[in-house]
N, C-alpha and C positions, 0 to 999 in steps of 0.2 A: 449538483450534489446538494449538501446541506440537508437540514431536516426535511424541508418540503420535498426535495428530490428523493430522499430515502423513502418517505412515506408513499410516494407515487410509484415506486418500483413494484411491479406486479409479477406474481408468479405465473409463468406460462406452462401449459401442459405438454411437455415434451420429455422424451427419455434421453438422458445423458449417460452413456456407457463409460464407466470407470473401471479399468482392469488394474488391480493392485498386485504387484509382485512382491515377494518376500526376499529378504537378504539383499544380495547384490543385483537382483533382477529389477527391471524398470517397470513403472506403471504406465500403461498407455491409455489415453482417452481420446475419443474422436467424436465430433459433432459437426453437422453441416448446417450453418445458419446464414448462407449466402457467401461464405468464404470457404475455399477448399482447405481442409485440414490435412496435415501430414501425420505419419505415425508419431505417437507420443506427444502430439500437440492438439489441443482443442482450440478452434478459432471461432470467434464471434464477430458478426458483421452488423453494421447499422450506420445511421447518420451520426456524425461526430457531435460531441458536446461542444458547447461554446468554448473556444480556445483558439489561440493564434499559433499554436505549434511550438512555442518556445517556453511554455510553462509560466508566462507572466500572469499575474493576477491584477485585478483592478485596484486592489488595495496594496500599499507597500508592505513588504515583509519586514519583520524585525526579529532578531534572535539573540539569546544569551551568548551562544557560541556562534559567531557569524564569520563564515569564510566567503569572501566576496572578491573574485578576480585574483585570488592568491592560492598557493598550495600550502597545506598545513597538515600536521600529524599530532595526535594526542594519544596518550597511554595512561590508563589507570586513573582517570579523572572522574569527578562527580559534578554534574551540572543539573540545575533545576530552574524551571520557570513557573511562577504563580500568577503571571499577568495575563489577562484576557487578550486573545489575538496576538500572542507572541510565541514564537518557536523556541524550544530549548536549543536545538541545533539547526542552523540555516546554512545551506550551501547554495550559492547562486552566482550567476554571471560568469560561468566557466570556472568557478572555484573548484578546488580538488581537496578533499579531506579524507585522511585515513585515521580511524578511531578504533582503539583496541582496549578491551577490559574497562569500558566506561559504564557508569551508573547514571542513567538519565531519568529525570522525573518531570512530569508536567501536571500542574493544576491550573485553575482559572478557567471558568466557563467561557465558551466562545460568545462573541457579541455580534449581532447582525449577520451578514452573510459570511460564512466560514467555509464555503465550498472550495475556495482556492487554497486550502491548507494553511491559512494564516494562524490557526490555533493548533496545528499539528505539533507533536513533540519533535519530530525530525521532518524538515522540508528540504527537498532537493529540486531546484527549479532553474530555469534559464541556462541550460547546458552545464549545470553543476554535476560533479561526480563525487560519490562518497563510497567508502568501504567501511563497513561496521563489523568488527570481529569480537566474539566472546563477550558480548555486552548485554546489559539489562535495560530495557526501555519500558517504563511504567507511566501510563497516563490515566488520570482519574478526574475527568471534567467533561462537561457537555461539549461535543464537537471537537474533542481532543484526539485526533487521529494519531496512531502510533507512528507510522512513516507515510509521508506523502511525497510522491515523485511525479513531476509533470514536465512535459515538453520534450520535443525531439532533441537528442543529445544529452538529456539528463539521465543519469543512471545511478543505481544504488546496488551494491553488492554486499550481501549479509552472510555471515557464517557463524554458526554456533551461538546464536543470540536468542534471547527471550523477549518477545514484544507483546505487552499486555495492556489492554484498555478496559476501564470499568464504567465509563460514562456513556450516556445515550448518544446515538449518531456518531460513534467513534470506532470506525473500522481499524483493525490492527495495521493493515497495509493497503495503500491506495496507489494504483498505477494509472496515470492519466495522460492523454494528449501526446502520444508518441514516445513516452518514456520507456526505459528498460530496467527491470529489476531481476536480480538473481539471488536466491536464498538457498543455502545448503545447511542442513541440520537446524536445530532450534525449534521454537514454538511461536505460532501466531494465535493469540487467545483474546477473546472479548467477553464481557459480562453484560454490557448495556443493551437496551432496546435499539433496534435499527443499527446494529453494529456487526456486520459480517466480519469474518476473519480476514477475508481478502475482497477488495472492491476493484473491479476493472472498469475503466472508462476510456478506452482507446490506448491502453498501454500493453506492454509485453512482459510477461512474468514467467520465470522458470523456478520451480520448487523441487528440491532434491532432498529427500529424507526429512521433510518438514511435517510437524504435527500442526493441524489447523483446527481450532476450537472456537465455537460461538455459542454461548449459553442461551442467548435469547433471540438468535437470528440464524439465517443460513450461513454455512461456512463460506460460500461464494455468492457474491452479488455482481451482476453485470449491467452497467448503464450503456447508453448509446456510445458508438464508436467502434473502430476496428481493433479488437483486442485478441491477443493470443495467450494461451496458458499451456506450458509444458510441465508435465508431472513425472517425477522419477522417485519411486518408492515413497509416494505421498498419497494419503487417502482423503478423498472427499466423499463422504458417506451419504450426502443428500443432493437432490437436484438443485442447481443454482436458481436464484431469482433473476429473471431477465426483464429489463424495463421495456415497455412498448416504444 
């Protein structure tokens, strides 16, 4: 990932069928890229990105709100980071966090390699688990991902939240290396170059009633790895970019 990986991701000429239903009906999407898809799921197959399966990065993480091997709950808080390569919220090492009605902000451009999410606003790694409800996530810096989830056993559940990034190379949501993400309602929105609304690289994502926007990029970008995407009442109006 990172700037170099984003710029290497190439659009392939294939047709992705997205059937969008209205009201309570589901949206079904299906594509076959080496992995068999089931109804309402689009599956992407390929060689895995570099990763050891637990979401660990070569650089140590640090966060303003750090949940490490503990269980925590936060309501109606405001948290901000302006330091490069620092997360606003970090959940790691099987930590568990429930956050409701939070206002999160991230500034400070990423330095060096930020592909492991070390400059993301929210990072959930090494079997961390987080629930984010009715919250606002705003990131305005280079390489400042909105939410980054990585590693088998790492999961993020989002409901009724707004996730916005304005910097270059700053996708709103990244699912990597065996992680699982579920989002119901809310918005994924980006403004910067090389900043898809959703980036898949070996993760599993379910979107239900979510609006996905990307002003300067595709709504969906897929890097190497076995990824799945399930859509329910969610529109992706353009073909995704699939890396070679």
